[in-house]
N, C-alpha and C positions, 0 to 999 in steps of 0.2 A: 206636879206636886204629888207632894204623899204626905205625912205628919201621921206622930198619935199622940196619948191627949202625954201632957209633959217635957215634948222638942223645943228647942227655941224660935223662935220662925223673926226674921232680921226684916228692915224694909228699905235698903239705897236708898239715902234721897235722890228727887227725878232731877235737880235743875240744882247750879252752885249754891251755896252755901246751902239746900235741907239738909238736914243732919239726917243718923237715923232709928227707927225706929225696932225699939227692941220688948217680948211681949214673946208668954208663953201657955200653948197647949194646952185650955182645958176639954176640951170637946173637941172631938171629931164626928160631922154631920155627912158627911160625905160616906159612898164605899169603898170603904176599901181602903182606910188612910187617907180617901177623899176629901177637895173641896168641901162646903167651905167649912171654921171652922171656930170655934170658938178660942178665944185669948184675950189675956189680961198682959195691959199693953204694963213696961215700968214705970207709966202714969200715972197705977190704978185702976185708967179705965179699963171696960172688959166689955165687948162687941164681938162678932160677925164679921168672918173674915175671910175676902175671894178675892185671894191673890192673882198677883199680878208679875212680870217679870223679873220687877224687883227686888223680888222680896225670894228671901232664902230660912232650910231647916237646915236647922242644924241638929240632927235625931242625938235621940235617950244613946242608940246603943255606939255612937262618935263620941261621947263623951268619953274626958280619959276619968 
């Protein structure tokens, strides 16, 4: 997974009834856009994020 500052992260729920989490990449700490990322989540919390298979990135270049 690769991301850049401003990209959107979405984490899909792993279990039935789990909601999705959305956040914005504030910093990229890995080389060449690789994780970990500092993310500000929709609830206002910020933290380092190490994505797994349930996460997707919506790149700035993909938004219309």
